[in-house]
C-alpha positions in Angstrom: -1.8 -2.6 3.3 -0.4 0.2 1.1 0.3 -2.3 -1.7 -3.3 -3.5 -1.6 -4.7 0.0 -1.5 -2.5 1.3 -4.3 -3.5 -1.6 -6.5 -7.2 -1.1 -5.7 -7.2 2.6 -6.3 -5.2 2.3 -9.6 -7.7 -0.4 -10.8 -10.6 1.8 -9.8 -9.1 4.9 -11.6 -8.1 2.9 -14.7 -4.5 3.8 -14.2 -1.8 1.3 -15.2 0.6 1.1 -12.3 3.0 -1.6 -11.3 2.9 -1.8 -7.5 5.5 -3.8 -5.7 6.0 -4.0 -1.9 9.0 -4.8 0.2 10.2 -4.3 3.7 13.6 -3.7 5.4 13.4 -7.3 6.7 11.4 -10.4 5.6 8.7 -11.2 8.2 5.2 -12.1 7.4 1.9 -10.5 6.3 0.2 -10.0 9.6 -3.2 -11.6 10.0 -4.7 -8.4 11.3 -3.8 -6.7 8.1 -5.5 -9.4 6.1 -8.6 -9.2 8.3 -9.1 -5.4 8.2 -8.3 -5.2 4.5 -10.8 -8.0 3.8 -13.4 -5.8 5.5 -13.1 -3.2 2.7 -13.0 -5.8 -0.1 -9.2 -6.1 -0.6 -7.7 -9.5 -0.4 -4.1 -9.7 1.0 -4.2 -13.4 1.6 -1.9 -14.1 -1.4 0.6 -11.4 -0.4 4.0 -12.3 0.9 6.6 -10.5 2.9 9.8 -9.8 1.0 12.9 -7.6 1.0 13.9 -5.1 -1.6 16.4 -7.5 -3.1 13.7 -10.0 -3.8 11.9 -7.6 -6.1 12.6 -7.7 -9.9 15.0 -4.9 -10.8 14.9 -2.9 -7.6 17.0 -0.1 -9.0 14.6 1.1 -11.6 11.5 2.4 -9.8 9.8 5.7 -10.7 8.7 6.2 -7.2 9.7 4.6 -3.9 7.2 5.2 -1.0 8.1 4.3 2.6 5.2 4.2 5.1 6.9 3.4 8.4 9.6 5.3 10.2 11.8 2.2 10.6 12.0 1.9 6.8 12.8 5.6 6.5 15.5 5.3 9.1 17.0 2.1 7.6 17.0 3.6 4.1 17.7 7.4 4.5 19.0 7.4 0.9 17.7 5.1 -1.8 20.7 4.3 -4.0 18.8 4.2 -7.3 17.7 7.2 -9.3 14.1 7.7 -8.3 11.7 10.0 -6.5 11.4 8.9 -2.9 8.4 9.8 -0.7 8.0 9.1 3.0 4.6 9.2 4.7 4.7 7.7 8.2 1.9 5.7 9.7 1.9 4.2 13.1 2.6 0.4 13.3 -0.5 -1.1 14.8 1.2 -4.4 15.7 0.0 -5.7 19.0 -2.9 -3.2 19.0 -6.6 -4.0 18.8 -8.4 -4.2 15.4 -9.8 -0.7 15.9 -6.2 0.6 15.7 -5.6 -1.5 12.6 -8.7 -0.1 11.0 -7.7 3.5 11.7 -4.3 2.9 10.1 -5.9 1.1 7.2 -8.2 4.0 6.5 -5.4 6.6 6.7 -3.2 4.5 4.3 -6.2 4.2 2.0 -6.7 8.0 1.9 -3.0 8.5 1.2 -3.0 5.8 -1.5 -6.1 7.4 -3.2 -4.3 10.8 -3.3 -1.1 9.3 -4.7 -2.9 7.4 -7.4 -5.0 10.5 -8.3 -1.8 12.6 -8.6 0.0 10.0 -10.7 -3.1 9.7 -13.0 -2.7 13.4 -13.7 1.0 12.9 -14.5 2.0 14.7 -11.3 4.0 13.5 -8.3 2.6 14.9 -5.0 4.8 16.2 -2.2 4.9 14.2 1.1 2.9 17.0 2.7 0.1 16.5 0.1 -0.1 12.8 1.1 -0.1 13.2 4.9 -3.2 11.9 6.5 -5.2 14.3 8.6 -3.7 14.3 12.1 -7.0 13.3 13.6 -7.1 10.0 11.5 -3.5 9.0 12.5 -4.3 9.3 16.2 -7.6 7.5 16.2 -7.8 3.9 17.4 
């Protein structure tokens, strides 16, 4: 969902960002993610699950953003020179679509803030990207 939102907000803001997404393990793009993102006009149906090592040149990113605690724990230090940000969102797997929507909206808010900062030439702190506590608990 973060990749979809970041691409969407960058396009909306007219900011040229290359957004790539990878996980700690290759699984699949969950159908619930495709469903709830489609509800806001973002199509994830062509997205695929991949690992970091499947990305082109994974050692030269300006920013690495992790959005789940398992990724943060699996990669406590990113070995390349980059700025790493971690903003945790609950994993809605196995939850009703209402929970997926709450996480979708919180990730969307964080993505909008990140793109806005990058468009100004700034890199926000993790605290500036945290969703409101109320949003993260809804569902």
